[in-house]
C-alpha positions as CSV (number, residue, x, y, z in Angstrom):
1,M,26.6,-4.7,32.2
2,Q,25.5,-1.7,34.3
3,E,23.2,-0.7,31.5
4,Y,21.6,-4.1,31.4
5,I,20.9,-3.9,35.2
6,K,19.6,-0.4,34.8
7,Q,17.1,-1.4,32.1
8,F,16.1,-4.5,34.0
9,K,15.3,-2.4,37.0
10,I,13.1,-0.1,34.9
11,Y,11.3,-3.2,33.5
12,L,10.6,-4.4,37.1
13,Q,9.3,-1.0,38.1
14,E,7.0,-0.9,35.0
15,K,5.7,-4.3,36.0
16,D,4.8,-2.7,39.4
17,S,7.1,-5.1,41.3
18,S,7.5,-4.1,45.0
19,P,10.5,-2.1,46.0
20,E,11.7,-5.1,48.1
21,T,11.5,-7.5,45.2
22,I,13.4,-5.1,42.9
23,K,16.1,-4.6,45.6
24,A,16.5,-8.3,46.0
25,Y,16.7,-9.1,42.3
26,I,19.3,-6.4,41.6
27,S,21.3,-7.4,44.7
28,D,21.4,-11.1,43.5
29,I,22.4,-10.2,40.0
30,K,25.2,-8.0,41.2
31,K,26.3,-10.8,43.6
32,F,26.6,-13.2,40.6
33,I,28.5,-10.7,38.5
34,K,30.9,-10.0,41.3
35,W,31.5,-13.8,41.9
36,Y,32.0,-14.4,38.2
37,Q,34.5,-11.5,37.9
38,E,36.5,-12.8,40.8
39,A,36.5,-16.4,39.6
40,E,37.2,-15.7,35.9
41,G,39.0,-12.4,36.0
42,S,36.6,-10.6,33.7
43,L,32.9,-9.6,33.5
44,P,30.6,-12.3,32.2
45,D,29.4,-12.2,28.6
46,I,25.7,-12.5,29.5
47,R,24.8,-14.3,26.3
48,A,27.5,-16.9,26.9
49,V,26.7,-17.7,30.5
50,G,25.8,-21.4,30.8
51,S,24.2,-23.7,33.3
52,L,27.6,-24.8,34.6
53,D,28.3,-21.2,35.6
54,I,25.1,-21.0,37.5
55,A,25.8,-24.4,39.2
56,E,29.2,-23.2,40.3
57,F,27.7,-20.0,41.6
58,K,25.2,-22.1,43.6
59,R,28.0,-24.2,45.0
60,H,29.8,-21.0,45.9
61,L,26.8,-19.8,47.9
62,L,26.5,-23.2,49.6
63,D,30.2,-23.0,50.6
64,K,29.5,-19.7,52.2
65,N,26.7,-21.4,54.3
66,Q,24.0,-19.3,52.7
67,K,20.5,-20.4,53.6
68,P,18.5,-22.5,51.1
69,A,15.9,-19.7,50.8
70,T,18.7,-17.2,50.0
71,I,20.2,-19.4,47.3
72,N,16.8,-20.2,45.8
73,R,16.0,-16.5,45.6
74,A,19.3,-15.9,43.8
75,I,18.5,-18.5,41.2
76,A,15.0,-17.1,40.8
77,S,16.4,-13.6,40.4
78,L,18.9,-14.8,37.7
79,S,16.1,-16.7,36.0
80,A,14.0,-13.5,35.7
81,F,17.0,-11.5,34.5
82,F,17.9,-14.0,31.7
83,S,14.3,-14.3,30.7
84,W,14.1,-10.6,30.3
85,L,17.3,-10.6,28.2
86,N,15.5,-13.0,25.9
87,V,18.6,-15.3,25.8
88,P,18.8,-19.1,26.5
89,N,18.1,-19.3,30.2
90,P,21.0,-21.0,32.0
91,T,19.0,-21.5,35.2
92,E,16.5,-23.9,33.7
93,E,18.5,-27.0,34.6
94,I,19.4,-25.8,38.1
95,K,17.4,-27.4,40.9
96,F,16.1,-25.4,43.8
97,L,17.2,-26.5,47.3
98,P,14.6,-28.0,49.6
99,E,13.7,-25.6,52.4
100,V,11.5,-25.6,55.5
101,K,9.1,-22.8,54.8
102,T,7.9,-20.7,57.8
103,A,5.7,-17.6,57.9
104,P,7.4,-14.3,57.2
105,K,8.8,-12.5,60.3
106,A,6.1,-10.7,62.2
107,L,6.2,-8.7,65.5
108,E,4.9,-10.2,68.7
109,R,2.5,-8.1,70.8
110,K,5.1,-7.0,73.2
111,E,7.3,-5.8,70.4
112,V,4.4,-3.9,68.8
113,L,3.8,-2.2,72.1
114,S,7.5,-1.3,72.4
115,L,7.4,0.2,69.0
116,I,4.3,2.2,69.7
117,R,5.6,3.6,72.9
118,S,8.8,4.6,71.1
119,V,6.7,6.5,68.4
120,M,4.3,8.1,70.9
121,S,7.1,9.4,73.1
122,S,8.3,11.5,70.1
123,G,5.1,13.5,70.2
124,K,4.9,13.5,66.4
125,P,1.3,12.9,65.2
126,R,2.5,12.3,61.6
127,D,4.9,9.5,62.6
128,A,2.2,7.9,64.9
129,A,-0.3,8.0,62.0
130,I,2.2,6.3,59.6
131,V,2.9,3.5,62.0
132,A,-0.7,3.0,62.9
133,L,-1.7,2.7,59.2
134,L,1.1,0.2,58.5
135,L,0.2,-1.9,61.5
136,H,-3.6,-1.7,61.2
137,T,-4.2,-1.7,57.5
138,G,-1.3,-3.7,56.2
139,V,-0.8,-1.3,53.2
140,R,2.4,-1.6,51.3
141,V,4.8,1.3,51.8
142,S,4.4,2.5,48.2
143,E,0.6,2.5,48.8
144,L,1.0,4.5,52.0
145,C,3.2,7.1,50.3
146,A,0.8,7.6,47.4
147,L,-2.2,8.3,49.7
148,T,-3.9,11.7,49.4
149,V,-6.2,13.5,51.8
150,D,-9.1,12.7,49.5
151,D,-8.3,9.0,50.0
152,V,-9.2,9.1,53.7
153,V,-12.8,8.8,54.7
154,L,-13.4,9.2,58.5
155,K,-16.8,9.0,60.2
156,D,-17.7,8.7,63.9
157,R,-17.7,4.9,64.1
158,T,-16.3,3.8,60.7
159,G,-13.7,4.9,58.2
160,H,-11.6,3.6,55.3
161,I,-8.7,4.6,53.0
162,V,-8.8,4.2,49.3
163,V,-5.7,2.6,47.8
164,R,-5.5,3.6,44.2
165,S,-2.0,2.5,43.5
166,G,-2.2,-1.1,44.6
167,K,-0.1,-3.9,43.0
168,G,-1.3,-4.3,39.4
169,S,-2.8,-0.9,39.6
170,K,-5.9,-2.3,41.4
171,R,-8.0,-0.1,43.5
172,R,-9.3,-1.3,46.9
173,E,-10.8,0.1,50.0
174,V,-9.3,-0.8,53.4
175,P,-11.4,-0.2,56.5
176,L,-9.9,1.6,59.5
177,N,-10.3,0.4,63.0
178,S,-10.7,2.9,65.9
179,T,-6.9,3.0,66.6
180,A,-6.1,3.9,63.0
181,R,-9.0,6.5,62.9
182,S,-7.8,8.2,66.1
183,A,-4.2,8.4,64.8
184,L,-5.3,9.8,61.5
185,K,-7.6,12.4,63.1
186,R,-4.8,13.6,65.3
187,W,-2.5,14.0,62.2
188,L,-5.2,15.7,60.1
189,D,-5.8,18.2,63.0
190,V,-2.1,19.2,62.6
191,R,-1.8,18.9,58.8
192,G,-5.1,20.4,57.9
193,G,-7.5,19.3,55.2
194,S,-5.8,21.0,52.2
195,P,-5.6,18.8,49.1
196,G,-2.4,16.9,48.4
197,F,-0.5,13.9,49.7
198,L,-1.5,12.7,53.1
199,F,2.1,12.4,54.2
200,T,4.5,14.9,52.7
201,G,8.3,14.8,52.6
202,K,10.6,17.7,51.9
203,G,8.6,20.4,50.1
204,S,5.1,19.4,49.0
205,G,6.0,16.1,47.4
206,S,5.0,12.7,48.8
207,L,6.9,11.0,51.5
208,T,9.2,8.5,50.0
209,P,9.4,4.7,50.9
210,R,13.0,5.3,51.8
211,A,12.0,8.0,54.3
212,V,9.5,5.6,55.9
213,E,12.2,2.9,56.2
214,Q,14.5,5.4,57.9
215,L,11.7,6.5,60.2
216,L,11.0,2.9,61.3
217,K,14.7,2.2,61.7
218,K,15.0,5.1,64.1
219,Y,12.0,4.1,66.3
220,S,12.8,0.4,66.3
221,S,16.4,1.3,67.5
222,R,15.0,3.5,70.2
223,A,12.7,0.7,71.3
224,G,15.6,-1.8,71.5
225,L,14.2,-3.9,68.7
226,E,15.9,-5.5,65.7
227,Q,15.5,-3.2,62.6
228,I,11.9,-3.1,61.6
229,T,10.8,-2.4,58.0
230,P,7.4,-1.4,56.5
231,H,7.1,-5.0,55.2
232,T,7.6,-6.3,58.8
233,L,4.5,-4.3,59.8
234,R,2.5,-5.6,56.8
235,H,3.5,-9.2,57.8
236,T,2.4,-8.4,61.4
237,F,-1.0,-7.2,60.1
238,C,-1.6,-10.3,58.1
239,K,-0.3,-12.8,60.7
240,S,-2.3,-11.1,63.4
241,L,-5.5,-11.5,61.4
242,I,-4.8,-15.2,60.7
243,D,-4.0,-15.9,64.3
244,A,-7.3,-14.2,65.3
245,G,-9.1,-16.8,63.1
246,E,-10.0,-14.6,60.1
247,P,-10.5,-16.6,56.9
248,L,-7.9,-16.5,54.2
249,D,-10.1,-14.8,51.6
250,R,-10.9,-11.9,53.9
251,V,-7.2,-11.4,54.8
252,A,-6.3,-11.6,51.1
253,T,-8.8,-8.9,50.2
254,L,-7.6,-6.6,53.0
255,A,-3.9,-7.1,52.0
256,G,-4.5,-6.8,48.3
257,H,-3.2,-10.2,47.5
258,E,-4.1,-11.5,44.0
259,N,-3.4,-15.2,45.0
260,L,-4.6,-17.0,48.1
261,N,-1.3,-18.9,48.1
262,T,0.4,-15.6,49.0
263,T,-1.9,-15.2,52.0
264,A,-1.6,-18.9,53.0
265,K,2.1,-18.4,54.0
266,Y,0.8,-16.7,57.1
267,T,-0.8,-19.9,58.3
268,R,2.7,-21.5,58.6
269,A,4.5,-21.5,61.9
270,T,7.1,-18.8,62.4
271,G,10.6,-19.6,63.8
272,R,9.3,-18.2,67.1
273,D,6.3,-20.5,67.0
274,L,8.5,-23.5,66.5
275,Q,10.8,-22.4,69.4
276,K,7.8,-22.0,71.7
277,A,6.7,-25.5,70.7
278,V,9.9,-27.2,71.7
279,E,10.3,-25.1,74.8
280,R,7.1,-26.7,76.1
281,L,9.0,-30.0,76.3
282,A,12.0,-28.5,78.3
283,W,12.6,-29.8,81.8
284,E,14.2,-26.6,83.1
């Protein structure tokens, strides 16, 4: 079973799935296996798993008060896994739960400012540049870690970064605003212009996505915020552009979205938007 999971993970990586997607798929599959083992007293025979097993797993998640989105994701993860195994897919007859879709979590302006103050107080130009790029370009963490010095073009009033390792191996240029340019200039003054990765980890290798996650965890904790991930900052970038009135196709191009439907999710109200809406009706 562990070998199946290992090979499936390799398959997802070769498909250029995002680290977040891979992590979610593997977690859901392991959750199903654990449930099955506890319910049946043995590991599942993958080729013998049927729709009844998936239905009972779905009921188990419902009994644990899991959110519809969490349950639907688990079903989707198992569907992808069984399709990859090339066996009869037991999830085909399982219906997804209805869910109220809201925009992905993004930071409000005051939270962005708290995070920035936390990073700036450290006095580390590298960390400030990392956060500035994530916030002001919306690049994926894997794209950020793959950037080299040659991928950065800075001029007096303009600039851009070249993303060569985008999703689907697609190249794109992302413009840099004055905030991102200033942060990068300060970092390059310290780093120097020698060839290689823009942000290095231990040794001369590239900074890893895991290291960036830990960096944000540290600064969000210091700022008194809920844990912030690189994807939170990507969501913040996209949501901020939509809120500022930028058209979907422009935001999609900047974010490297292949499908406008992906970008359209940022036009939905967030949980906070809905809370603000009902608060306007409060008498106190």
